PyMOL commands that place a pseudoatom at each C-alpha (Angstrom):
pseudoatom trace, name=CA, resn=MET, resi=1, chain=A, elem=C, hetatm=0, pos=[24.313, 30.849, 11.112]
pseudoatom trace, name=CA, resn=VAL, resi=2, chain=A, elem=C, hetatm=0, pos=[26.213, 27.794, 9.788]
pseudoatom trace, name=CA, resn=VAL, resi=3, chain=A, elem=C, hetatm=0, pos=[29.838, 28.376, 8.507]
pseudoatom trace, name=CA, resn=GLU, resi=4, chain=A, elem=C, hetatm=0, pos=[30.768, 25.344, 6.024]
pseudoatom trace, name=CA, resn=THR, resi=5, chain=A, elem=C, hetatm=0, pos=[34.295, 24.541, 5.428]
pseudoatom trace, name=CA, resn=GLY, resi=6, chain=A, elem=C, hetatm=0, pos=[36.091, 21.813, 3.273]
pseudoatom trace, name=CA, resn=VAL, resi=7, chain=A, elem=C, hetatm=0, pos=[39.525, 20.632, 2.368]
pseudoatom trace, name=CA, resn=ARG, resi=8, chain=A, elem=C, hetatm=0, pos=[40.222, 18.990, -0.953]
pseudoatom trace, name=CA, resn=VAL, resi=9, chain=A, elem=C, hetatm=0, pos=[43.329, 18.030, -2.993]
pseudoatom trace, name=CA, resn=ALA, resi=10, chain=A, elem=C, hetatm=0, pos=[43.235, 19.355, -6.676]
pseudoatom trace, name=CA, resn=PRO, resi=11, chain=A, elem=C, hetatm=0, pos=[45.663, 19.795, -9.570]
pseudoatom trace, name=CA, resn=ASN, resi=12, chain=A, elem=C, hetatm=0, pos=[44.133, 23.322, -9.987]
pseudoatom trace, name=CA, resn=PRO, resi=13, chain=A, elem=C, hetatm=0, pos=[43.264, 24.869, -6.973]
pseudoatom trace, name=CA, resn=GLU, resi=14, chain=A, elem=C, hetatm=0, pos=[41.450, 27.736, -8.040]
pseudoatom trace, name=CA, resn=ALA, resi=15, chain=A, elem=C, hetatm=0, pos=[39.295, 26.067, -10.469]
pseudoatom trace, name=CA, resn=GLU, resi=16, chain=A, elem=C, hetatm=0, pos=[38.414, 23.755, -7.604]
pseudoatom trace, name=CA, resn=ILE, resi=17, chain=A, elem=C, hetatm=0, pos=[37.343, 26.516, -5.203]
pseudoatom trace, name=CA, resn=VAL, resi=18, chain=A, elem=C, hetatm=0, pos=[35.163, 28.058, -7.962]
pseudoatom trace, name=CA, resn=GLU, resi=19, chain=A, elem=C, hetatm=0, pos=[33.582, 24.681, -8.841]
pseudoatom trace, name=CA, resn=MET, resi=20, chain=A, elem=C, hetatm=0, pos=[32.735, 24.319, -5.477]
pseudoatom trace, name=CA, resn=ALA, resi=21, chain=A, elem=C, hetatm=0, pos=[31.142, 27.787, -4.827]
pseudoatom trace, name=CA, resn=ASN, resi=22, chain=A, elem=C, hetatm=0, pos=[29.525, 27.845, -7.868]
pseudoatom trace, name=CA, resn=ALA, resi=23, chain=A, elem=C, hetatm=0, pos=[27.633, 24.435, -7.408]
pseudoatom trace, name=CA, resn=GLY, resi=24, chain=A, elem=C, hetatm=0, pos=[26.622, 24.798, -3.788]
pseudoatom trace, name=CA, resn=SER, resi=25, chain=A, elem=C, hetatm=0, pos=[24.321, 26.737, -1.680]
pseudoatom trace, name=CA, resn=PHE, resi=26, chain=A, elem=C, hetatm=0, pos=[26.934, 29.421, -0.531]
pseudoatom trace, name=CA, resn=ASP, resi=27, chain=A, elem=C, hetatm=0, pos=[26.813, 33.054, 0.194]
pseudoatom trace, name=CA, resn=LEU, resi=28, chain=A, elem=C, hetatm=0, pos=[30.681, 33.889, 0.157]
pseudoatom trace, name=CA, resn=VAL, resi=29, chain=A, elem=C, hetatm=0, pos=[34.087, 32.910, -0.695]
pseudoatom trace, name=CA, resn=VAL, resi=30, chain=A, elem=C, hetatm=0, pos=[36.765, 33.966, 1.703]
pseudoatom trace, name=CA, resn=LEU, resi=31, chain=A, elem=C, hetatm=0, pos=[40.446, 33.683, 0.518]
pseudoatom trace, name=CA, resn=GLY, resi=32, chain=A, elem=C, hetatm=0, pos=[43.528, 34.597, 2.215]
pseudoatom trace, name=CA, resn=ALA, resi=33, chain=A, elem=C, hetatm=0, pos=[46.377, 36.552, 0.785]
pseudoatom trace, name=CA, resn=SER, resi=34, chain=A, elem=C, hetatm=0, pos=[49.865, 36.701, 1.673]
pseudoatom trace, name=CA, resn=ASN, resi=35, chain=A, elem=C, hetatm=0, pos=[51.926, 40.118, 1.775]
pseudoatom trace, name=CA, resn=ARG, resi=36, chain=A, elem=C, hetatm=0, pos=[54.908, 40.542, -0.277]
pseudoatom trace, name=CA, resn=PRO, resi=37, chain=A, elem=C, hetatm=0, pos=[58.067, 40.660, 1.936]
pseudoatom trace, name=CA, resn=LEU, resi=38, chain=A, elem=C, hetatm=0, pos=[59.731, 43.884, 1.049]
pseudoatom trace, name=CA, resn=THR, resi=39, chain=A, elem=C, hetatm=0, pos=[56.602, 46.164, 0.781]
pseudoatom trace, name=CA, resn=ASP, resi=40, chain=A, elem=C, hetatm=0, pos=[54.236, 44.212, 3.119]
pseudoatom trace, name=CA, resn=ARG, resi=41, chain=A, elem=C, hetatm=0, pos=[51.406, 44.796, 0.647]
pseudoatom trace, name=CA, resn=PRO, resi=42, chain=A, elem=C, hetatm=0, pos=[48.814, 41.994, 0.061]
pseudoatom trace, name=CA, resn=PHE, resi=43, chain=A, elem=C, hetatm=0, pos=[49.839, 39.789, -3.114]
pseudoatom trace, name=CA, resn=PHE, resi=44, chain=A, elem=C, hetatm=0, pos=[46.739, 38.817, -5.439]
pseudoatom trace, name=CA, resn=GLY, resi=45, chain=A, elem=C, hetatm=0, pos=[48.112, 36.380, -7.762]
pseudoatom trace, name=CA, resn=HIS, resi=46, chain=A, elem=C, hetatm=0, pos=[46.602, 34.578, -10.461]
pseudoatom trace, name=CA, resn=ARG, resi=47, chain=A, elem=C, hetatm=0, pos=[44.688, 32.235, -8.317]
pseudoatom trace, name=CA, resn=VAL, resi=48, chain=A, elem=C, hetatm=0, pos=[42.866, 34.923, -6.622]
pseudoatom trace, name=CA, resn=ASN, resi=49, chain=A, elem=C, hetatm=0, pos=[42.129, 36.747, -9.774]
pseudoatom trace, name=CA, resn=TYR, resi=50, chain=A, elem=C, hetatm=0, pos=[40.654, 33.382, -11.247]
pseudoatom trace, name=CA, resn=VAL, resi=51, chain=A, elem=C, hetatm=0, pos=[38.455, 33.043, -8.406]
pseudoatom trace, name=CA, resn=ILE, resi=52, chain=A, elem=C, hetatm=0, pos=[37.095, 36.795, -8.629]
pseudoatom trace, name=CA, resn=GLU, resi=53, chain=A, elem=C, hetatm=0, pos=[36.662, 36.405, -12.222]
pseudoatom trace, name=CA, resn=ASN, resi=54, chain=A, elem=C, hetatm=0, pos=[34.923, 33.220, -12.153]
pseudoatom trace, name=CA, resn=SER, resi=55, chain=A, elem=C, hetatm=0, pos=[32.828, 33.038, -9.049]
pseudoatom trace, name=CA, resn=LYS, resi=56, chain=A, elem=C, hetatm=0, pos=[28.965, 33.491, -9.195]
pseudoatom trace, name=CA, resn=ILE, resi=57, chain=A, elem=C, hetatm=0, pos=[29.131, 34.542, -5.653]
pseudoatom trace, name=CA, resn=PRO, resi=58, chain=A, elem=C, hetatm=0, pos=[30.842, 37.565, -3.840]
pseudoatom trace, name=CA, resn=VAL, resi=59, chain=A, elem=C, hetatm=0, pos=[34.613, 36.629, -2.942]
pseudoatom trace, name=CA, resn=ALA, resi=60, chain=A, elem=C, hetatm=0, pos=[36.070, 38.486, 0.042]
pseudoatom trace, name=CA, resn=ILE, resi=61, chain=A, elem=C, hetatm=0, pos=[40.004, 38.703, 0.138]
pseudoatom trace, name=CA, resn=VAL, resi=62, chain=A, elem=C, hetatm=0, pos=[41.781, 38.661, 3.809]
pseudoatom trace, name=CA, resn=ALA, resi=63, chain=A, elem=C, hetatm=0, pos=[45.137, 39.870, 4.088]
pseudoatom trace, name=CA, resn=LEU, resi=64, chain=A, elem=C, hetatm=0, pos=[46.620, 39.869, 7.574]
pseudoatom trace, name=CA, resn=PRO, resi=65, chain=A, elem=C, hetatm=0, pos=[49.771, 42.338, 8.275]
pseudoatom trace, name=CA, resn=SER, resi=66, chain=A, elem=C, hetatm=0, pos=[52.931, 40.738, 8.965]
pseudoatom trace, name=CA, resn=ARG, resi=67, chain=A, elem=C, hetatm=0, pos=[54.415, 40.059, 12.274]
pseudoatom trace, name=CA, resn=ALA, resi=68, chain=A, elem=C, hetatm=0, pos=[57.085, 42.805, 11.845]
pseudoatom trace, name=CA, resn=SER, resi=69, chain=A, elem=C, hetatm=0, pos=[54.763, 45.558, 11.015]
pseudoatom trace, name=CA, resn=LEU, resi=70, chain=A, elem=C, hetatm=0, pos=[52.526, 44.828, 14.108]
pseudoatom trace, name=CA, resn=GLY, resi=71, chain=A, elem=C, hetatm=0, pos=[55.257, 46.255, 16.223]
for i in range(1, 71): cmd.bond("trace and resi %d" % i, "trace and resi %d" % (i + 1))
show_as sticks, trace
zoom trace
């Protein structure tokens, strides 16, 4: 298995992610999500929503628990 990563600077990051994902021979997009400070629940903003709605390949969202909830 080969994992390909990349770093790009773009004025519209969500559109850049979708363009790269849809143009390549990729199998999956993996996005990270931050947790809300008070509720410690994952926050999926408009950027994550854009990628989910416009990607032609599956999107996995990873939200790690905060340090406070780990004990």
